[in-house]
C-alpha positions in Angstrom: 102.3 144.4 131.4 105.6 143.9 133.1 106.6 146.7 135.5 110.3 147.3 135.0 112.9 149.5 136.7 114.1 150.7 133.3 110.7 151.5 131.8 110.4 154.8 130.2 109.2 156.4 127.0 112.7 156.4 125.6 113.3 152.8 126.5 110.0 151.9 124.9 111.2 153.6 121.7 114.5 151.7 121.7 112.8 148.4 122.2 110.2 149.2 119.5 113.1 150.0 117.1 114.9 146.7 118.0 111.7 144.8 117.3 111.6 146.2 113.8 114.9 144.5 112.9 114.4 141.5 110.6 117.7 139.6 110.5 121.3 139.5 111.7 122.5 141.9 109.0 120.0 144.5 110.1 121.0 143.9 113.8 124.7 144.4 113.0 123.9 147.6 111.1 121.7 149.1 113.8 123.8 148.1 116.8 127.0 149.2 115.0 125.5 152.7 114.8 123.8 152.9 118.2 126.4 151.2 120.5 130.1 151.3 120.9 132.1 148.2 120.2 132.7 147.8 124.0 129.0 148.0 124.8 128.2 145.3 122.3 131.1 143.1 123.5 129.9 143.5 127.1 126.3 142.5 126.3 127.5 139.6 124.1 129.7 138.4 126.9 126.8 138.5 129.4 124.7 136.3 127.1 127.6 133.8 126.7 128.1 133.8 130.5 124.4 133.0 131.1 124.6 130.1 128.6 127.6 128.7 130.4 125.9 129.0 133.8 123.0 127.0 132.5 125.5 124.4 131.4 126.6 124.3 135.1 130.2 125.5 134.3 132.1 126.8 137.3 132.9 130.5 137.7 136.5 129.7 137.0 135.7 127.9 133.7 133.4 130.8 132.7 136.1 133.3 133.6 138.6 131.5 131.5 136.3 131.0 128.5 134.7 134.5 128.4 137.1 136.8 130.2 134.2 137.9 132.5 135.1 138.8 136.1 133.7 136.7 138.9 131.8 139.8 140.0 130.1 139.9 136.6 129.4 136.2 136.6 127.9 136.4 140.0 125.7 139.4 139.0 124.5 137.5 136.0 123.9 134.3 138.1 121.8 136.4 140.5 119.8 137.8 137.7 119.3 134.4 136.2 118.0 133.0 139.5 116.2 136.0 141.0 115.7 138.4 138.2 112.9 139.2 135.8 113.2 135.9 133.9 114.4 137.7 130.8 117.4 135.4 130.5 115.1 132.3 130.8 112.8 133.7 128.2 115.6 134.2 125.6 117.3 130.9 126.5 114.1 129.0 125.9 113.5 130.7 122.6 117.1 129.9 121.6 116.3 126.3 122.3 118.6 126.1 125.3 117.5 123.6 128.0 117.2 125.6 131.2 116.0 122.6 133.2 119.6 121.3 133.5 120.6 124.3 135.5 121.5 123.4 139.1 120.5 126.1 141.6 123.4 127.8 143.3 
């Protein structure tokens, strides 16, 4: 099993709950209750940033398109290249070709 810095009984409970969701409607209902609008927007923005990084967009282009700061973009890029491969896993399952990503 993957050894994570965020691993805890509470986090396990959260992820188990998320895995019970069956469709977008259920996701909207659950996340609307559990997160603030800003939290959802921040997470959504990060996923959009990682998709644009894989498309080899520049930080400036990503900043213009998403409103993310260059510090946020840099942090996401570092996670993409040196993190736990969670972004890669999700991108592959979404059918996004990660092989086009140029290392930076």
